[in-house]
C-alpha positions as CSV (number, residue, x, y, z in Angstrom):
1,X,0.0,0.0,0.0
2,X,1.4,3.4,-1.0
3,X,1.4,6.6,1.0
4,X,-1.5,8.2,-0.8
5,X,-3.6,5.0,-0.3
6,X,-2.9,5.0,3.4
7,X,-3.9,8.7,3.6
8,X,-7.2,8.1,1.8
9,X,-7.8,4.9,3.9
10,X,-7.6,7.1,7.0
11,X,-10.0,9.6,5.4
12,X,-12.4,6.7,4.7
13,X,-12.2,5.3,8.2
14,X,-12.8,8.7,9.8
15,X,-16.1,8.9,7.8
16,X,-15.3,12.4,6.6
17,X,-14.7,13.7,3.2
18,X,-11.2,14.7,2.3
19,X,-12.4,18.2,1.3
20,X,-13.8,18.7,4.9
21,X,-10.5,17.5,6.4
22,X,-8.4,19.6,4.1
23,X,-9.7,22.7,5.7
24,X,-9.3,21.3,9.2
25,X,-5.6,20.5,8.7
26,X,-4.7,23.5,6.5
27,X,-4.2,21.8,3.2
28,X,-5.9,23.0,0.0
29,X,-8.5,20.5,-1.2
30,X,-7.1,21.0,-4.8
31,X,-3.8,19.7,-3.5
32,X,-5.4,16.5,-2.1
33,X,-7.3,16.1,-5.4
34,X,-3.9,16.1,-7.2
35,X,-2.6,13.4,-4.8
36,X,-5.7,11.3,-5.6
37,X,-5.1,11.7,-9.3
38,X,-1.4,10.8,-8.9
39,X,-0.3,14.1,-10.3
40,X,1.4,15.2,-7.1
41,X,2.8,13.6,-3.9
42,X,2.1,14.9,-0.4
43,X,4.9,17.1,1.0
44,X,6.6,16.1,4.3
45,X,4.7,19.0,6.0
46,X,1.4,17.6,4.8
47,X,2.3,14.1,5.9
48,X,3.1,15.4,9.3
49,X,-0.1,17.3,9.5
50,X,-2.1,14.3,8.5
51,X,-0.3,12.0,10.9
52,X,-0.9,14.5,13.8
53,X,-4.6,14.9,12.8
54,X,-5.3,11.2,12.8
55,X,-2.9,10.5,15.7
56,X,-0.9,8.0,13.7
57,X,2.9,7.7,13.4
58,X,4.5,9.3,10.3
59,X,6.2,6.0,9.8
60,X,2.9,4.3,9.4
61,X,1.9,6.7,6.5
62,X,5.3,6.1,4.9
63,X,5.0,2.3,5.2
64,X,8.0,2.1,7.4
65,X,8.1,-0.2,10.5
66,X,5.9,-3.1,11.5
67,X,2.5,-1.4,11.6
68,X,-0.6,-3.4,10.7
69,X,-2.2,-2.5,7.4
70,X,-5.4,-2.8,9.3
71,X,-4.8,0.2,11.6
72,X,-8.0,1.2,13.2
73,X,-8.9,4.7,14.3
74,X,-10.0,4.8,17.9
75,X,-12.1,7.5,19.5
76,X,-11.1,9.3,22.6
77,X,-13.5,7.1,24.6
78,X,-12.1,4.0,23.0
79,X,-8.6,5.1,24.0
80,X,-9.7,5.6,27.6
81,X,-11.3,2.1,27.6
82,X,-8.2,0.6,26.1
83,X,-6.1,2.3,28.8
84,X,-8.1,0.7,31.5
85,X,-8.1,-2.7,29.7
86,X,-4.3,-2.7,29.5
87,X,-4.1,-2.5,33.3
88,X,-6.2,-5.6,33.9
89,X,-4.8,-9.1,34.6
90,X,-5.6,-11.8,32.1
91,X,-8.7,-13.0,34.1
92,X,-10.2,-9.5,34.2
93,X,-9.4,-9.1,30.4
94,X,-11.4,-12.3,29.7
95,X,-14.3,-11.0,31.8
96,X,-14.2,-7.6,30.0
97,X,-14.2,-9.2,26.6
98,X,-17.1,-11.5,27.5
99,X,-19.0,-8.5,28.9
100,X,-18.5,-6.3,25.8
101,X,-19.3,-9.1,23.5
102,X,-22.6,-9.5,25.4
103,X,-23.3,-5.8,25.1
104,X,-22.5,-5.9,21.3
105,X,-24.9,-8.9,20.9
106,X,-27.6,-7.0,22.8
107,X,-27.3,-4.0,20.6
108,X,-27.7,-6.2,17.5
109,X,-31.1,-7.3,18.9
110,X,-32.4,-3.7,19.4
């Protein structure tokens, strides 16, 4: 997967249009359109802005390191939950997983 593919994958996962995000991170939407068409590559400054915005390592965007290609964006509440989960011993982790699976099944029934 190439740099631009990773960037557009992050846009897609966020559920926002790239034009909307362009304004939020200070990059012209026409510039992003050029990336999508393959006529231009993102500058280092743009890569850093995008990495900061999505809270991902620059190395992930560049395809360096051992990052999963299935990187998932996590909300602030999700990060808080994961922070608590990491502090649990294995038994409590199993309980937490079973509990959240039960909650997920319950929401499917609603």
